[in-house]
C-alpha positions in Angstrom: 0.0 0.0 0.0 2.8 2.4 0.9 4.6 1.7 -2.5 1.4 2.5 -4.3 1.0 5.8 -2.5 4.7 6.6 -3.1 4.3 5.9 -6.9 1.1 8.0 -7.1 2.9 10.9 -5.3 5.9 10.6 -7.7 3.7 10.4 -10.8 1.6 13.3 -9.6 4.7 15.4 -8.9 6.1 14.7 -12.4 2.8 15.5 -14.1 2.4 18.7 -12.0 5.9 19.9 -13.0 5.3 19.4 -16.8 3.4 22.7 -17.2 6.1 24.6 -15.2 8.7 23.3 -17.6 6.6 24.2 -20.6 6.3 27.8 -19.4 10.0 28.5 -19.5 11.2 30.8 -22.3 12.1 28.9 -25.5 13.6 32.1 -27.1 16.7 34.2 -26.7 16.0 37.5 -25.0 19.0 39.3 -26.4 20.6 39.7 -29.8 23.5 41.7 -31.2 24.3 42.1 -34.9 26.8 43.9 -37.2 25.8 44.7 -40.8 27.1 46.3 -43.9 24.7 48.9 -45.2 24.0 50.9 -48.3 22.8 54.5 -48.0 20.5 55.9 -50.7 19.0 59.4 -50.2 16.0 60.5 -52.2 16.6 63.5 -54.4 14.2 66.4 -53.7 13.4 69.7 -55.5 12.3 73.0 -53.8 12.5 76.6 -55.0 14.7 75.5 -58.0 17.3 73.8 -55.7 17.9 70.0 -56.0 19.0 68.4 -52.7 20.6 64.9 -53.0 23.3 62.8 -51.5 25.8 60.5 -53.1 25.1 56.7 -52.7 27.4 55.3 -50.1 28.0 52.4 -47.7 28.6 52.0 -44.1 28.2 49.9 -41.0 25.2 49.3 -38.7 25.5 47.8 -35.2 22.3 46.7 -33.3 21.4 45.4 -29.9 17.9 43.9 -29.3 16.1 42.9 -26.0 12.9 41.0 -26.1 10.3 41.1 -23.4 8.3 38.3 -24.9 8.9 35.9 -27.7 7.5 38.4 -30.2 7.9 41.9 -28.7 11.1 43.8 -28.0 13.2 46.9 -28.5 16.4 47.7 -30.2 19.1 50.4 -30.2 21.3 51.0 -33.2 24.4 52.9 -34.2 25.3 53.4 -37.9 28.1 55.2 -39.7 28.4 56.2 -43.3 30.0 58.9 -45.5 28.5 60.8 -48.4 28.4 64.1 -50.3 25.3 66.2 -49.6 24.6 68.3 -52.7 22.5 71.4 -53.3 22.5 71.9 -57.1 26.3 72.1 -57.9 27.3 72.9 -54.3 28.4 69.9 -52.2 29.6 69.1 -48.8 31.5 65.8 -48.0 30.4 64.6 -44.6 30.4 61.8 -42.1 27.0 60.7 -40.9 26.5 59.2 -37.5 23.1 57.6 -36.7 21.7 56.6 -33.4 18.1 55.2 -33.1 15.8 53.2 -30.9 12.8 51.2 -32.1 10.1 48.8 -31.1 10.5 45.4 -32.8 7.8 42.8 -33.6 9.1 39.4 -34.7 7.5 36.0 -35.7 10.0 33.3 -34.8 9.8 30.3 -37.2 11.9 27.2 -37.5 14.5 28.4 -40.0 14.0 32.2 -40.1 12.4 35.0 -38.2 10.7 37.9 -40.0 10.4 41.2 -38.2 9.2 44.8 -38.5 10.3 47.8 -36.6 9.4 51.5 -36.0 11.0 54.1 -33.8 13.0 57.4 -33.7 16.5 58.6 -33.6 18.9 61.2 -34.8 21.5 61.8 -37.5 24.6 63.9 -37.0 26.2 65.3 -40.1 29.9 66.3 -39.7 31.5 68.1 -42.7 35.0 66.7 -43.5 36.9 69.4 -45.4 34.6 72.4 -45.4 35.9 75.0 -43.0 32.8 77.3 -42.6 30.3 74.3 -42.4 29.1 73.3 -38.9 28.2 69.9 -37.6 24.4 69.5 -37.6 22.0 67.1 -36.0 18.6 66.1 -37.3 15.8 64.1 -35.7 14.6 61.1 -37.7 11.6 58.7 -37.9 12.9 55.1 -38.4 10.9 52.2 -39.9 11.8 48.9 -41.4 11.6 45.2 -41.7 13.6 42.1 -42.6 14.4 38.6 -41.5 17.0 36.6 -39.5 18.1 33.4 -41.2 19.3 30.8 -38.7 22.8 29.3 -39.2 22.6 27.7 -35.8 20.5 28.2 -32.7 22.6 31.2 -31.7 24.1 32.5 -35.0 22.1 34.1 -37.8 22.3 36.1 -41.0 20.2 39.3 -40.9 18.9 40.9 -44.1 17.1 44.2 -43.3 15.7 47.3 -44.9 15.5 50.5 -42.8 14.0 53.8 -43.9 14.8 57.2 -42.2 12.7 60.3 -42.7 14.4 63.5 -41.6 15.2 67.2 -42.6 18.3 67.4 -44.8 21.3 69.2 -43.3 22.3 72.7 -44.3 25.5 72.9 -42.1 24.5 76.4 -40.9 25.8 77.8 -44.2 24.2 81.1 -45.2 24.0 80.0 -48.8 21.8 77.1 -47.7 19.4 79.0 -45.4 16.0 77.7 -46.0 17.2 74.9 -48.3 16.6 72.1 -45.9 13.6 69.9 -46.5 12.1 66.6 -45.5 13.9 63.7 -47.3 14.2 59.9 -47.1 17.2 57.7 -46.7 16.9 54.0 -47.6 19.3 51.6 -45.8 19.3 48.0 -47.0 21.8 45.9 -45.0 23.1 42.4 -44.5 25.3 40.9 -41.8 25.8 38.5 -38.9 24.1 38.3 -35.5 24.3 36.4 -32.3 21.5 35.4 -29.8 22.1 35.0 -26.1 
């Protein structure tokens, strides 16, 4: 009789612990990635002045933290160089980008598609133009992409990010009033790690 009770208690304990084990997170809460990016700025016209930027490349580093399997946040830093042009007048500059965004993902067996939306800033620093000043611009950030699993921890990230912001004028008197809302497309690809 005692052995029957003991077996019943053991079986009951095992069955009671199954739901607890099933509730543990099956996902990684944190991710880091480094990606090569392309930077493509939309050309705009206003008052007879065309504003555009040269196509260029750069690097994007990201950190993501997930509160649940599908919902998280990310912070990003990107660096690129380009020439910002207003008609025939151009300023070579470095662009530093910092942003934060909400991320929604759908983890699947071999890949994880995601979308994101957030805000950030771009800092344009002229390289060789003495009278031009460094200038910061607020930006709206949106995008999407997918992580393709190489292993349970390592993945390849293919992503598209778009930034909407006011173009820089570097506080140059010749460009007063020449700033306008523009769009930067940033496709990127790189490697990431989950932990």
